[in-house]
N, C-alpha and C positions, 0 to 999 in steps of 0.2 A: 336625725329625726328621733323624737323621744317615744314614739308609739311602742307600747309593750303588749305582747300577746300572752295573756295570763292563763286562759282556760286550756284544758287538754286538747279541745277541738282546735282552738286557735294555734296552738303549738304544732299540732300535726298538719294543719293547713300550711304552715310555713315550710314544712318538709316537701309537701306537694308542689308548692310554689317554686322551691329550689329545683326539684327534680324536673319539672316541666321546662324551666329555663335552661338548665344544663343540657337536657336532651339525653336519650338513652345511650349508654356506653361512652359517655364523655370521657376523653382521655385523662383529663385533669380532675375527675370526680374524687378519686382517692385523696389527692393532695388537699382539695378543698374541704372534704369531710374531716380530715385529720387536723386541718388548720383551724377550722371553726367548730367548736364544740356543739353549737346549735345554730340553725339558720337565723335566729334572732340577731346574733352578733353580725352576721353578714348583712342582714337587712339594715342594721344601723350604719354600718360602714359604707353601704351603697351610696349614701347621700353626703358622706364626708371624706371619702378616700377614693383615690384613683385605683380601680380594680382591673384596669386593662392588662396588667401584667399576668393575671391569673385567669381572666375570663375573656373569651373572644367577643367581638362586637355583637354577634347574634345573641349570645347568652346575656350580655349586658342589656340589650334591648328587651329581651324577654323578662328580665327581672324588673325593669322600669315600667314595662307595659302592663303588668298585672299586679293586683293587690293580693296579698296572702289571704285576706278574708274571702276573696272570690272562690277559694278552693274548699271552703266549708260546705258549699253545695255539692261538690263532688263526693265528699265524705258521706253526706246524707244519701246521695244516689247509690254509692257502694253498699251502704247498709240495706237500702231497700231492695237491692238485687242480690243480696247474700254474698257480697264480695268483701273480704276483710282486707285491712291495710296494716302493714307493719313498717315502721320508720327506722332509720339507721341507728338511732339512739335507744331503741326499745329492746327489752330483754329477749323478745321472741325473734329478733332479727338474727338470721343464721350466722353463727360465729365464723364458719369457714369462709363465708362470702366477704366478711370484713377484711380478709387477707389479700384479696385480689386488687390489682391496680385501679380498676374502674368499677367499684361496687355501686349498685343502684341506691340512691338515697331513700327510695320508697319501693316496696314490693306489694303487689296486689295478689290475693290468693283466695282459693276456696278449698276447704278441707282441713286437715290436721297439721298445722305447721310445727307442732312439737316433734314430729317425725325427724326433723332436721337437727334437733338437739339431742334426742334420746336414742337414736339409732346410728349404727355404722352405715355410712352412705357410700354407694358405689355406682358408677355410671356404666351402662351398657348401650353402645351406639353402633350403627352400621348402615349398610346399604339400604336405599329406599326401595330398590327392586332386587331383592336378594335371590340367590340360587337356593335350591333345596339344601345344599350343603350349609349355606349361611343360616338358614332357619333352624336346622338340626344343631348346628354348633352353638347358636344363641341359646337354645333350650338346654344344651348340655352345660353351658356356663351359668345360666340364670337360675335354673331349678334348685341346685344345691345352695346357692346364695339366698334365694327366697326362703327355702326351708330352714336356713340358719338365722332368719330374721333380719338379714341385711336389707336396708332400704334401697331398692333399685331406682336409679334416676335416669331418665331419658327425655326425649323431646316430643313425644306424642306423634311423631311423623309416621308415614307409611313405612312398611318394611320392618327392619329389625328393631327399631325403637318401640313400635307398638307391640311387637312380640314380647319384648322384655316386660312391658307393663302388664300384658295379659297373663304372663306366667306368674308374676307377683300376685295379681288378683286371684288367680286360680289357687295359689298356695296360701291365700289369706295373709300375705306378707305386705309390709309397707312399701309403697312406691310413689315416686314424685315425678310429675310431668312439668317441664319448663316450657312455657308457651311463648310464641312470638307474635302475640296479638292480645287484645283485650278479652276479658272473660265472657262478653256477650257474643263473641264469635267462636268459630271452631274451624280449624284447617288441619288436615283435609276434612271436608264436610262429612265424609263417611265415618269419621271417628267421633261423632257427636255422642253416641251411646257410650263409647269407651271413656270419653271425657267426663260424662256424668258419673260413671262408676268410679272413676279416679277421684272425683270431688267428694263422693260419698264414703269411699273406703281408703283413700290415700290423700294426696295433696296435688293441686294444680296451681302453679305459681309463675308470675312474670312481672315485668316492670312497666307494662303498658296499661293505661287507664281502660276501664271496662268497655268502652265503645270504640276503641282503636282497632281498625281492621288490619289484617296481616299485610306486610310489605316485604319485598324481597330482602332488603337490608336488615330487617328485624331478625331474620332467621340466623344470620351470622352473629348478630349482637346476642341473641338468645344462647348461642353455643357456649359463650363464656360463663353463663350461669350454670349450665350442665357441668362444666369442668370445675367451676368454683365451688359448687355445693357438694362435690364428691371427694372422698379420700383417694380414690383411684378410678381408672377408666379402662374398659376392655372393648376392643373392636373385634367383632367376629368376622366381618367381611366388609371391604370398602375399596373403592377405586382410589388410585393414587391422588387424583385431584377431585376432591369432594367436600361437602359440608362436614362429613364425619372427620376428615383429616384436619379441618379447621378447628373442630372441637378438641382434637388431640393436641394441636399446636397450643391452644389455650391451656390445656392441662399441663403440658411440658413447661410453659412459661410460669405457671403457678406452683411448680414443684410437685405435681401429683404423680402417682405411680401409673405407668402405662403398660397395659397387657394387650397382647394380640394373639389371635388364633391363626396358626399357619395354614396356608391354603395352596391350591394347585398353582404351579408356575405357568400354567396355560390359561388361567382364568383372569380376565381383567379385574374381576371383583376381589381378587386376592392380592393385587399389586400393592394396595395400600398397607395391608396387614404384613405382607412379607417384607416390605420396605421398613416398616416399624421394627420388625424383628432384627433386620440387618443393622438398624441404628441403635439397637440395645434395649428394645422393649422386652418385658418379661413374656415368656411363652406361657400360654394358657390353653390347655386342651380339655379342661373340665373345670367346673366351679370349685372343686376341691383344691385345685392349684392355687386359687386366689384365697380361699379360706386358710390354707396352710401358710401362705405368704404373710398374712396378717395375724396368724395364730388365733383365728376365730374357730369356735367350736361348731362342727356340723351337727345337724339334727338327723339322727339315723332311724327315727321312728318309722319313716316310710321307705320301704325297699323297692327297687325296681324289679318287677316280676314280668317275665316274658309270657305272653299269651298268644294264642292262635288268632287269626283274623275272625274266625267264627265266634270264639269266646269274647273277643272285643266287641263284636256286633251285638251279642246277647247282653253283655254288661252294659253297653250304651243304651240299649232298649230299656233295660230295667232302670237305669239311671234316669232316663228321660221321663219315665212314668212317675218317678218320685219327685220330679222338679215341677215347680209352678212356672212353666215357660209362658212368655208373652205370646200373643196371637201370631205375631210376625215370625218369632223364633220357631214356634210349633209348625207353621206353614212351611218354612224353609227346611226344617228337619224332616218333614214328611216328603219333601221333594228330593231329598238326597237319595242317591242310589248306591250300588255296590262299587261303582267307579268314581273317580274324582269328577266333580261337577264344576264347570266354569261359572263365573258370576252371571254372565249373560244367559246361560241356560236356566239357572235358578230363577232369574227374573221372569223368564218366559214361562217356566213351570208354575210359579206361584201367582203370576199376574200382578206382582207388586212392583212399585218403583224401586230403582237401585238403592236409594237411601234407606228404604225400609228393609230391603233384603240384607244390606250391609249391617244394619242394626241387629237383625235377627242372627246373622252369622257371628257377630261379635258376642252376643249372648250365648250362643251355642259353644263357641270357643272357650269362653270363661267357665262354662259348665263342664268342660272336658268332653263334649260329645263329638266334636269335629276338629279337624286340623287344617290349617291353611297351608297351601302349597304355593310355590312361585307361579306367577302368571294369573293371579286371582282365581285359583282353583281350590276346591274344598273337598275333603274326604272324611268319611266317618272314622272315628278313632276305634 
């Protein structure tokens, strides 16, 4: 077929056509992208060459069933919803991602994609339901990295992933969330406020069209992006069999550096990290260990100062007065007491639905006014 796609929109639509037909995390994606400089060439061969040796029947049906022009409408829809698109052959496509065996032909994002080119990127991942030890360990790893300007990459998931993002936002450092759904969705739903803040101050990126809802298999596919976009990865706490360890497996396959925080031999949540250390992972007990490994310069402007609980409370009160908190954050803050407060109690005290209380809690965490504890409990800092 002699049809040529000339305009920039038509050429980008070709990439979307190819990405949809291949499907996310297609095992032969890297071979195809390296074999064909542009989908235009593949489009032409589709009608003259037997491609069954490189494409499976489902992929071939997808290529024949759709016209590249059909995807111009999706590009328009993305623009209308504030979702940007970057294709494999474009300058803003992350260079590190081109190295992995199954790079996405197309990425959809909101935020600043230049973070992935101008910053040193490092992933922090871990348990969805961490212990207090895991939360503290993540802070001890993430804070020095964020202060040094390292872009922290994670998966927007509950637990230690979101802790890493929040620390980066508090430190006004770059951070990148890799998502397993389209940008018009958010999972978990309680992280909608966090996702919005990441879009405004960092980057949220994935390979799924805007209206694609989350699916179980998407999360494992997403994990390869976390590993692929990072120079290295650190696990603060994880079970031996978990999504976190799936991300680590991808990192090892891609030749990324793997770090782990040692944990108790009695804790199931440390089985994964202790296994990694036994297998040769680098030991990390603080962020400076990672900075030293890469010869990155720490930022010593902020020093850790020990303060009494009363001083912390007084400082928090003064901080709260200087902030322009939202109505929900202000209500949650006033419901906090001297002891840790469970989420259910805060919902009861404020009379607000869970989603609104969670949004308020996220805002307070980012302002440095409260701290999240395991079991969905929160305490004043």
